[in-house]
C-alpha positions as CSV (number, residue, x, y, z in Angstrom):
1,M,-38.5,99.3,88.1
2,N,-40.3,96.8,85.8
3,L,-38.8,94.8,83.0
4,S,-40.1,97.1,80.3
5,E,-38.5,100.2,81.9
6,R,-35.2,98.4,82.4
7,L,-35.1,97.2,78.8
8,G,-35.8,100.8,77.7
9,L,-32.8,102.0,79.7
10,Y,-30.7,99.2,78.1
11,F,-31.9,100.4,74.7
12,K,-30.8,104.0,75.5
13,L,-27.5,102.9,77.1
14,A,-26.6,101.0,73.9
15,R,-27.6,104.1,71.8
16,L,-30.0,102.0,69.7
17,N,-32.3,105.1,69.8
18,R,-29.5,107.0,67.9
19,P,-28.5,104.8,65.0
20,I,-26.0,107.3,63.4
21,G,-23.1,105.5,65.2
22,I,-24.2,102.2,63.8
23,L,-24.4,103.5,60.3
24,L,-20.9,105.2,60.5
25,L,-19.5,101.8,61.5
26,L,-21.6,99.8,59.1
27,W,-20.9,101.5,55.8
28,P,-17.1,101.0,55.8
29,T,-17.5,97.4,57.0
30,L,-19.8,96.8,54.0
31,W,-17.2,98.5,51.8
32,G,-14.9,95.7,52.8
33,V,-17.5,93.0,52.6
34,W,-18.4,94.0,49.0
35,I,-14.9,94.4,47.7
36,A,-13.7,91.2,49.4
37,G,-16.6,89.4,47.8
38,N,-15.7,90.8,44.4
39,G,-19.1,92.4,44.3
40,H,-21.1,89.3,45.2
41,P,-20.6,88.6,48.9
42,P,-22.6,85.7,50.3
43,W,-25.8,86.7,52.1
44,H,-24.7,85.0,55.3
45,I,-21.6,87.1,55.4
46,I,-23.6,90.3,54.9
47,A,-25.9,89.3,57.7
48,I,-23.1,88.3,60.1
49,F,-21.2,91.5,59.6
50,T,-24.3,93.7,59.8
51,L,-25.6,92.2,63.0
52,G,-22.0,92.1,64.4
53,T,-21.6,95.8,63.7
54,I,-24.8,96.6,65.6
55,L,-23.8,94.5,68.6
56,M,-20.2,95.7,68.8
57,R,-21.2,99.4,68.4
58,S,-23.8,98.9,71.2
59,A,-21.2,97.3,73.4
60,G,-18.8,100.1,72.7
61,C,-21.4,102.7,73.7
62,V,-22.1,100.9,77.0
63,I,-18.3,100.9,77.7
64,N,-18.1,104.5,76.7
65,D,-20.8,105.5,79.2
66,Y,-19.1,103.4,81.9
67,A,-15.8,105.0,81.3
68,D,-17.2,108.6,81.2
69,R,-19.7,108.2,84.0
70,D,-17.9,110.7,86.2
71,F,-17.4,113.2,83.3
72,D,-20.9,113.0,82.0
73,K,-22.5,114.3,85.2
74,H,-20.8,117.7,84.5
75,V,-22.3,118.0,81.0
76,Q,-25.9,119.1,80.5
77,R,-26.2,116.9,77.4
78,T,-25.1,113.7,79.1
79,R,-26.0,113.9,82.7
80,A,-29.3,112.1,82.2
81,R,-27.6,109.0,80.7
82,P,-28.6,105.8,82.4
83,I,-25.3,105.1,84.3
84,T,-24.6,108.8,85.2
85,S,-28.1,109.3,86.5
86,G,-27.9,106.2,88.7
87,K,-30.7,104.3,86.9
88,I,-28.2,101.6,85.8
89,A,-25.4,100.4,88.1
90,P,-21.9,100.4,86.6
91,C,-21.4,96.7,87.2
92,E,-24.8,96.0,85.4
93,A,-23.5,98.0,82.4
94,L,-20.4,95.9,82.2
95,W,-22.5,92.7,82.2
96,L,-24.6,94.2,79.4
97,A,-21.5,95.1,77.4
98,A,-20.0,91.6,77.9
99,G,-23.3,90.0,76.8
100,L,-23.4,92.1,73.6
101,A,-19.8,91.3,72.8
102,L,-20.3,87.6,73.5
103,T,-23.3,87.5,71.2
104,A,-21.2,89.2,68.4
105,L,-18.5,86.5,69.0
106,L,-21.1,83.7,68.6
107,L,-22.0,85.2,65.2
108,I,-18.5,84.7,63.8
109,L,-17.9,81.2,65.3
110,P,-18.9,79.5,61.9
111,L,-16.2,81.6,60.1
112,N,-12.5,80.7,59.6
113,R,-9.7,80.8,62.2
114,L,-8.2,84.1,61.0
115,T,-11.5,85.9,61.4
116,L,-11.8,84.5,64.9
117,L,-8.3,85.6,65.8
118,L,-9.0,89.1,64.5
119,S,-12.0,89.4,66.8
120,I,-9.6,89.6,69.7
121,P,-8.1,93.0,68.7
122,A,-11.5,94.1,67.5
123,V,-13.0,93.7,71.0
124,F,-9.9,95.3,72.6
125,L,-10.2,98.4,70.3
126,A,-13.9,98.8,71.0
127,A,-13.4,98.5,74.7
128,S,-10.3,100.6,75.0
129,Y,-11.3,103.6,72.8
130,P,-13.3,105.4,75.5
131,F,-10.2,105.5,77.7
132,T,-7.9,107.0,75.0
133,K,-9.6,110.4,75.6
134,R,-7.6,110.7,78.8
135,F,-4.1,110.6,77.2
136,F,-4.2,110.5,73.4
137,A,-4.2,113.8,71.6
138,I,-6.3,112.6,68.7
139,P,-8.6,109.8,70.0
140,Q,-10.6,110.1,66.8
141,A,-7.8,108.3,65.0
142,Y,-8.0,105.4,67.4
143,L,-11.8,105.5,66.8
144,G,-11.2,105.2,63.1
145,I,-9.2,102.0,63.6
146,A,-11.9,100.6,65.9
147,F,-14.7,101.6,63.6
148,G,-12.9,100.2,60.6
149,F,-11.6,96.9,61.9
150,G,-14.5,95.1,60.3
151,I,-12.8,95.8,57.0
152,P,-9.8,93.4,57.4
153,M,-12.2,90.9,59.2
154,A,-14.5,91.0,56.1
155,F,-11.5,90.1,53.9
156,A,-10.3,87.4,56.2
157,A,-13.8,85.9,56.4
158,Q,-14.1,85.6,52.6
159,L,-10.5,85.2,51.3
160,G,-8.7,83.6,54.3
161,N,-6.1,86.4,54.1
162,I,-5.9,90.2,54.3
163,P,-4.6,91.8,51.1
164,E,-3.0,95.2,51.0
165,V,-6.1,96.9,49.7
166,A,-7.9,96.0,53.0
167,W,-5.4,98.1,55.0
168,W,-5.7,101.0,52.5
169,L,-9.5,100.9,53.1
170,L,-8.9,100.9,56.8
171,L,-6.6,103.9,56.5
172,A,-9.3,105.7,54.5
173,N,-11.7,105.0,57.3
174,V,-9.3,106.5,59.8
175,F,-9.1,109.8,58.0
176,W,-12.9,109.8,57.5
177,A,-13.4,109.1,61.2
178,V,-11.1,112.0,62.2
179,A,-13.1,114.2,59.8
180,Y,-16.5,113.5,61.1
181,D,-15.6,113.0,64.8
182,T,-13.7,116.3,64.8
183,E,-17.0,117.9,63.6
184,Y,-18.6,116.2,66.6
185,A,-15.8,117.3,68.9
186,M,-16.3,120.9,67.7
187,V,-19.8,120.7,69.3
188,D,-18.3,119.6,72.7
189,R,-15.1,121.8,72.6
190,D,-16.0,123.9,75.6
191,D,-17.0,120.9,77.7
192,D,-13.9,119.0,76.8
193,I,-11.7,122.0,77.8
194,H,-13.5,122.2,81.2
195,L,-13.2,118.4,81.8
196,G,-9.6,118.0,80.6
197,I,-10.5,115.5,77.9
198,H,-8.5,115.3,74.7
199,S,-10.1,115.7,71.3
200,S,-9.0,116.4,67.8
201,A,-10.9,119.7,67.8
202,L,-8.7,120.9,70.7
203,F,-5.5,119.5,69.1
204,F,-6.1,121.2,65.8
205,G,-7.2,124.4,67.5
206,K,-7.8,127.2,65.0
207,Y,-6.9,124.9,62.1
208,D,-9.8,122.5,62.9
209,V,-11.8,123.3,59.8
210,L,-8.7,123.0,57.6
211,A,-7.9,119.6,59.3
212,V,-11.4,118.3,58.7
213,M,-11.2,119.2,55.0
214,A,-7.7,117.7,54.7
215,C,-8.9,114.5,56.2
216,Y,-11.8,114.4,53.8
217,A,-9.4,114.9,50.9
218,A,-7.1,112.1,52.2
219,T,-10.1,109.8,52.5
220,I,-11.2,110.4,48.9
221,G,-7.7,110.3,47.6
222,I,-7.1,106.8,49.1
223,L,-10.4,105.6,47.8
224,V,-9.4,106.8,44.3
225,G,-6.3,104.7,44.6
226,V,-8.3,101.7,45.8
227,G,-10.6,102.1,42.7
228,Y,-7.6,102.3,40.4
229,T,-5.9,99.2,41.9
230,L,-9.1,97.2,41.7
231,V,-10.1,98.6,38.3
232,L,-13.5,99.6,39.5
233,G,-15.9,101.2,37.1
234,T,-17.4,104.6,36.3
235,F,-20.1,104.4,39.0
236,Y,-17.5,104.1,41.7
237,Y,-15.8,107.3,40.6
238,L,-19.2,109.1,40.2
239,G,-19.8,108.1,43.9
240,L,-16.5,109.6,44.9
241,L,-17.4,112.8,43.0
242,V,-20.7,113.0,45.0
243,V,-18.9,112.5,48.3
244,A,-16.4,115.3,47.3
245,G,-19.5,117.5,47.0
246,I,-20.7,116.3,50.4
247,A,-17.4,117.2,51.9
248,I,-17.7,120.7,50.4
249,Y,-21.2,121.0,51.8
250,H,-19.8,120.1,55.2
251,Y,-17.3,122.9,54.9
252,T,-20.2,125.4,54.5
253,L,-21.7,124.0,57.7
254,I,-18.6,124.0,59.9
255,R,-16.6,127.0,58.7
256,K,-18.2,129.4,61.3
257,R,-17.9,126.7,64.0
258,Q,-21.5,127.0,65.1
259,R,-22.5,124.1,67.3
260,E,-25.8,123.2,65.6
261,N,-24.2,123.2,62.1
262,C,-21.2,121.2,63.2
263,F,-23.5,118.6,64.6
264,K,-25.6,118.7,61.4
265,A,-22.4,118.0,59.4
266,F,-21.5,115.1,61.7
267,L,-24.9,113.5,61.2
268,H,-24.7,114.1,57.4
269,N,-21.7,111.8,57.2
270,N,-24.2,109.0,56.9
271,W,-24.6,110.0,53.3
272,F,-20.9,110.1,52.7
273,G,-20.5,106.5,53.8
274,V,-23.6,105.1,52.0
275,T,-22.6,106.9,48.8
276,V,-19.2,105.3,48.7
277,L,-20.9,101.9,49.3
278,A,-23.5,102.6,46.5
279,G,-20.6,103.4,44.1
280,I,-18.9,100.1,45.0
281,V,-22.1,98.1,44.6
282,L,-23.1,99.7,41.3
283,S,-19.5,99.4,39.9
284,Y,-19.5,95.7,40.4
285,L,-23.0,95.3,39.1
286,L,-22.6,97.3,36.0
287,H,-18.9,97.2,35.2
288,A,-18.4,95.3,32.0
């Protein structure tokens, strides 16, 4: 195998060919970056957290495929993945994940001590999430913490402390992650039953659609509270009104539990996250 082919396998292993995961991790991180920066975060902070998000999500995907290598061979959709197919050795994947995580760590070395300390649980959450599917009934909630941990780190990097609003934003992200990843889990429900893997779609059972909509409602409700606390402007609330419409649109997609539409709803959450961010940015720019 030549270098070009091997790099192509690394690219697929890190899911860089499927950026939806990066975006779902990036948008809430930037919510925190913008609010912590009072609407004017330094450009180097934006760059560090954007690149760090890409690197840590990529490392998490590598660890996920390493952890699921024995499960993936039984699922048509995943059996061709680089580790499962034998094209990348498990130990090689671990070295790749370590390299990606180390590069992310190097990015935050110029930041303050609190941010560096927070990187320890951040790495632990990213590395341990894939294994929670073995024993945790709703691993999607754990995913929400892992995907949202950039929020308190963004506040720590700019303020030197973590105010209460950061934790509320993290909680909003947990509910959002349960919503969109349950939609994803509804796609893989039959495979998860066969393999004995836990997921929120299995846990909620026949109430899965109701649970997704309740989680969207909780997300939006918490974000309304954040806006009220920070006295954000009209554009922020207009953004939340739009995301409420997006949530309703997702209901129309998932209510019949068809695989293709559930996956379509999952992918469409990119617009949910970026709309919240747009509302935050415009609110700070235009709020008198």
